[in-house]
DRENNUVEX-254306 format. One record per atom (N, C-alpha, C): x, y, z; residue number from 1; atom name; residue in three letters. Coordinates in pm, 1 decimal. Layout:
BEGIN
X, Y, Z, NUM, CA, ALA
...
//
This chain:
BEGIN
4074.2, -265.1, -2522.2, 1, N, MET
4034.1, -365.1, -2618.6, 1, CA, MET
3902.0, -428.0, -2576.8, 1, C, MET
3830.0, -471.5, -2673.8, 2, N, ALA
3702.1, -536.3, -2648.1, 2, CA, ALA
3725.6, -678.6, -2598.2, 2, C, ALA
3645.7, -713.9, -2497.8, 3, N, GLU
3656.2, -849.3, -2445.9, 3, CA, GLU
3547.9, -935.6, -2508.2, 3, C, GLU
3574.1, -1063.1, -2514.9, 4, N, ASP
3475.2, -1156.4, -2568.3, 4, CA, ASP
3381.9, -1200.0, -2455.6, 4, C, ASP
3251.3, -1176.3, -2472.8, 5, N, TYR
3151.4, -1215.6, -2376.2, 5, CA, TYR
3076.5, -1336.4, -2428.8, 5, C, TYR
3040.8, -1427.1, -2340.5, 6, N, PRO
2961.8, -1541.9, -2386.8, 6, CA, PRO
2825.6, -1495.2, -2437.7, 6, C, PRO
2775.2, -1566.2, -2535.5, 7, N, SER
2648.9, -1525.2, -2596.7, 7, CA, SER
2526.1, -1576.0, -2521.2, 7, C, SER
2542.1, -1670.6, -2430.6, 8, N, GLY
2428.2, -1726.7, -2356.9, 8, CA, GLY
2399.0, -1648.2, -2230.6, 8, C, GLY
2307.6, -1703.0, -2150.3, 9, N, THR
2275.1, -1637.4, -2023.9, 9, CA, THR
2389.1, -1657.7, -1925.1, 9, C, THR
2405.6, -1563.7, -1836.5, 10, N, ALA
2514.1, -1571.6, -1740.0, 10, CA, ALA
2479.7, -1665.7, -1624.9, 10, C, ALA
2352.4, -1685.0, -1601.2, 11, N, GLU
2310.3, -1768.1, -1490.2, 11, CA, GLU
2201.4, -1862.7, -1537.0, 11, C, GLU
2213.6, -1986.5, -1499.9, 12, N, THR
2110.6, -2084.1, -1534.5, 12, CA, THR
2051.3, -2138.9, -1405.1, 12, C, THR
1976.6, -2053.6, -1335.0, 13, N, GLY
1915.5, -2091.2, -1207.8, 13, CA, GLY
1782.3, -2159.8, -1229.6, 13, C, GLY
1709.4, -2170.2, -1121.8, 14, N, ALA
1578.7, -2234.5, -1126.8, 14, CA, ALA
1478.6, -2145.2, -1199.1, 14, C, ALA
1369.6, -2204.2, -1243.2, 15, N, ASP
1264.0, -2128.4, -1310.0, 15, CA, ASP
1198.2, -2033.3, -1209.5, 15, C, ASP
1137.1, -1928.8, -1263.4, 16, N, MET
1067.1, -1832.4, -1179.2, 16, CA, MET
943.0, -1897.2, -1118.5, 16, C, MET
913.5, -1859.6, -996.4, 17, N, ASP
792.9, -1906.0, -928.4, 17, CA, ASP
685.4, -1800.4, -951.1, 17, C, ASP
618.6, -1807.4, -1064.3, 18, N, TYR
522.8, -1703.7, -1103.5, 18, CA, TYR
402.7, -1691.2, -1010.2, 18, C, TYR
345.3, -1799.0, -958.4, 19, N, PRO
234.5, -1780.6, -862.9, 19, CA, PRO
278.4, -1703.3, -738.0, 19, C, PRO
397.6, -1730.6, -688.0, 20, N, GLU
447.0, -1657.0, -571.1, 20, CA, GLU
473.4, -1510.8, -605.9, 20, C, GLU
524.0, -1487.2, -724.8, 21, N, HIS
548.1, -1349.7, -770.1, 21, CA, HIS
416.5, -1272.1, -778.1, 21, C, HIS
313.5, -1334.5, -830.5, 22, N, GLU
183.8, -1268.5, -842.6, 22, CA, GLU
120.8, -1243.5, -705.9, 22, C, GLU
137.6, -1336.5, -610.6, 23, N, ARG
86.7, -1314.1, -474.6, 23, CA, ARG
160.1, -1198.3, -407.0, 23, C, ARG
290.5, -1191.5, -426.4, 24, N, THR
368.2, -1083.0, -367.3, 24, CA, THR
326.9, -949.1, -427.2, 24, C, THR
307.1, -944.2, -557.5, 25, N, TYR
264.8, -820.7, -623.3, 25, CA, TYR
124.7, -779.6, -576.5, 25, C, TYR
35.3, -875.0, -563.5, 26, N, GLY
-99.5, -845.9, -515.2, 26, CA, GLY
-97.8, -790.8, -373.0, 26, C, GLY
-13.6, -847.5, -287.3, 27, N, MET
-2.6, -797.8, -150.4, 27, CA, MET
57.8, -658.0, -148.2, 27, C, MET
155.0, -631.7, -233.7, 28, N, PHE
214.7, -498.2, -241.5, 28, CA, PHE
110.5, -394.4, -282.9, 28, C, PHE
29.3, -426.6, -382.1, 29, N, ILE
-74.2, -334.1, -427.6, 29, CA, ILE
-177.9, -311.6, -317.5, 29, C, ILE
-218.2, -418.2, -249.1, 30, N, ALA
-316.9, -405.1, -141.6, 30, CA, ALA
-262.8, -320.7, -26.6, 30, C, ALA
-138.7, -343.3, 13.0, 31, N, MET
-80.2, -265.3, 122.4, 31, CA, MET
-62.0, -119.7, 82.0, 31, C, MET
-25.5, -95.2, -42.6, 32, N, SER
-12.9, 42.7, -90.5, 32, CA, SER
-147.8, 112.8, -88.7, 32, C, SER
-251.1, 43.6, -136.2, 33, N, LYS
-385.4, 101.6, -139.7, 33, CA, LYS
-433.8, 134.7, 0.6, 33, C, LYS
-420.1, 42.6, 94.2, 34, N, TRP
-467.3, 66.2, 230.4, 34, CA, TRP
-379.6, 166.1, 304.3, 34, C, TRP
-252.2, 174.6, 269.2, 35, N, GLY
-166.6, 277.0, 327.8, 35, CA, GLY
-209.0, 416.4, 287.7, 35, C, GLY
-242.6, 433.0, 160.1, 36, N, VAL
-291.1, 562.6, 112.5, 36, CA, VAL
-425.5, 596.2, 175.8, 36, C, VAL
-514.2, 498.3, 185.0, 37, N, ILE
-645.1, 521.2, 246.7, 37, CA, ILE
-628.2, 562.4, 392.9, 37, C, ILE
-538.0, 496.8, 464.9, 38, N, ALA
-516.1, 529.9, 605.7, 38, CA, ALA
-459.3, 671.1, 620.8, 38, C, ALA
-366.9, 710.1, 533.5, 39, N, CYS
-310.3, 845.7, 540.6, 39, CA, CYS
-416.8, 951.7, 512.5, 39, C, CYS
-498.2, 928.8, 411.2, 40, N, VAL
-603.5, 1025.0, 378.3, 40, CA, VAL
-705.5, 1032.8, 491.4, 40, C, VAL
-744.5, 917.4, 546.2, 41, N, ALA
-840.2, 916.6, 657.9, 41, CA, ALA
-782.5, 987.9, 779.5, 41, C, ALA
-654.2, 969.6, 805.8, 42, N, LEU
-590.8, 1036.6, 918.1, 42, CA, LEU
-589.5, 1187.7, 898.7, 42, C, LEU
-557.6, 1232.7, 779.1, 43, N, LEU
-557.0, 1376.9, 752.6, 43, CA, LEU
-696.5, 1437.1, 766.3, 43, C, LEU
-796.8, 1369.2, 715.6, 44, N, ILE
-934.3, 1420.1, 727.6, 44, CA, ILE
-977.4, 1420.8, 874.1, 44, C, ILE
-944.3, 1315.0, 948.7, 45, N, ALA
-981.0, 1308.4, 1089.6, 45, CA, ALA
-908.8, 1416.1, 1170.4, 45, C, ALA
-782.5, 1442.5, 1138.0, 46, N, MET
-710.2, 1548.7, 1207.4, 46, CA, MET
-771.5, 1684.6, 1177.9, 46, C, MET
-808.8, 1707.2, 1054.2, 47, N, ALA
-872.2, 1834.1, 1019.3, 47, CA, ALA
-1005.5, 1848.7, 1092.4, 47, C, ALA
-1081.3, 1740.8, 1100.3, 48, N, PHE
-1208.9, 1745.1, 1173.5, 48, CA, PHE
-1184.9, 1772.3, 1321.6, 48, C, PHE
-1086.9, 1705.1, 1379.4, 49, N, GLY
-1061.0, 1721.2, 1521.7, 49, CA, GLY
-1004.9, 1858.0, 1556.8, 49, C, GLY
-920.3, 1913.4, 1472.1, 50, N, PHE
-855.6, 2040.4, 1504.0, 50, CA, PHE
-939.0, 2161.5, 1464.3, 50, C, PHE
-996.0, 2157.1, 1345.8, 51, N, PHE
-1059.4, 2277.1, 1291.5, 51, CA, PHE
-1211.4, 2278.6, 1305.9, 51, C, PHE
-1274.6, 2164.4, 1314.1, 52, N, ALA
-1420.3, 2160.6, 1322.0, 52, CA, ALA
-1469.2, 2147.8, 1465.6, 52, C, ALA
-1377.7, 2148.4, 1560.6, 53, N, GLY
-1418.3, 2141.4, 1700.2, 53, CA, GLY
-1451.3, 2002.2, 1748.4, 53, C, GLY
-1406.7, 1901.5, 1677.0, 54, N, GLY
-1437.8, 1764.0, 1716.3, 54, CA, GLY
-1353.9, 1714.9, 1832.2, 54, C, GLY
-1237.5, 1770.8, 1850.8, 55, N, GLY
-1149.3, 1726.6, 1958.7, 55, CA, GLY
-1086.5, 1591.7, 1929.5, 55, C, GLY
-1019.9, 1539.3, 2031.5, 56, N, LEU
-949.5, 1411.7, 2015.8, 56, CA, LEU
-1046.3, 1297.2, 1987.5, 56, C, LEU
-1150.3, 1286.1, 2065.8, 57, N, PHE
-1243.6, 1174.7, 2048.4, 57, CA, PHE
-1321.0, 1185.5, 1917.5, 57, C, PHE
-1353.8, 1305.9, 1877.5, 58, N, GLY
-1420.4, 1324.5, 1749.1, 58, CA, GLY
-1331.0, 1286.1, 1633.5, 58, C, GLY
-1201.8, 1318.4, 1644.8, 59, N, GLY
-1107.3, 1279.2, 1540.2, 59, CA, GLY
-1088.9, 1129.6, 1531.7, 59, C, GLY
-1082.8, 1064.8, 1647.4, 60, N, VAL
-1068.8, 918.1, 1649.5, 60, CA, VAL
-1192.1, 851.6, 1590.3, 60, C, VAL
-1307.7, 901.8, 1625.8, 61, N, ILE
-1432.0, 845.2, 1571.1, 61, CA, ILE
-1440.4, 870.1, 1420.8, 61, C, ILE
-1398.7, 989.4, 1376.0, 62, N, ALA
-1399.5, 1018.4, 1232.5, 62, CA, ALA
-1303.2, 927.0, 1158.3, 62, C, ALA
-1185.0, 901.9, 1216.1, 63, N, PHE
-1086.9, 812.3, 1153.3, 63, CA, PHE
-1143.5, 671.4, 1140.5, 63, C, PHE
-1201.9, 621.2, 1249.6, 64, N, ALA
-1258.7, 486.0, 1246.4, 64, CA, ALA
-1373.1, 477.6, 1145.7, 64, C, ALA
-1456.8, 580.2, 1142.2, 65, N, ALA
-1569.3, 579.2, 1048.3, 65, CA, ALA
-1519.7, 581.9, 903.6, 65, C, ALA
-1415.7, 659.2, 876.0, 66, N, LEU
-1363.4, 666.1, 739.1, 66, CA, LEU
-1299.2, 533.8, 696.1, 66, C, LEU
-1228.5, 468.9, 786.3, 67, N, ILE
-1166.7, 338.0, 754.2, 67, CA, ILE
-1275.6, 233.9, 729.0, 67, C, ILE
-1377.6, 232.8, 811.3, 68, N, ILE
-1488.6, 138.3, 792.8, 68, CA, ILE
-1562.7, 166.8, 662.4, 68, C, ILE
-1584.0, 292.8, 632.3, 69, N, LEU
-1648.5, 330.9, 507.0, 69, CA, LEU
-1565.0, 285.9, 385.8, 69, C, LEU
-1435.1, 306.6, 392.9, 70, N, ALA
-1347.6, 263.9, 283.4, 70, CA, ALA
-1350.0, 113.7, 266.6, 70, C, ALA
-1357.1, 39.8, 377.7, 71, N, TYR
-1363.8, -106.3, 369.3, 71, CA, TYR
-1487.1, -153.5, 295.3, 71, C, TYR
-1600.7, -91.3, 325.0, 72, N, PHE
-1725.5, -132.3, 259.4, 72, CA, PHE
-1733.6, -83.9, 115.4, 72, C, PHE
-1673.2, 29.6, 85.4, 73, N, ILE
-1674.2, 78.5, -52.5, 73, CA, ILE
-1585.4, -5.4, -142.3, 73, C, ILE
-1468.4, -45.1, -89.5, 74, N, LEU
-1374.7, -122.0, -171.3, 74, CA, LEU
-1400.5, -269.7, -155.0, 74, C, LEU
//
């Protein structure tokens, strides 16, 4: 049998804190963007270090240069 449900909201809590929500969303987007940039820079630096003869120090320098370049571009 069908049950009778109230027509109003089930919870009457506090209002949403929209400025905090927007700050959290902005931080999530920024961390996602920089996470992707770091992964791509790491892959390029590894390829440079392994396949182009750069070695460990060349890969580290390439990684640092790519992160710095991304910082100035964005």
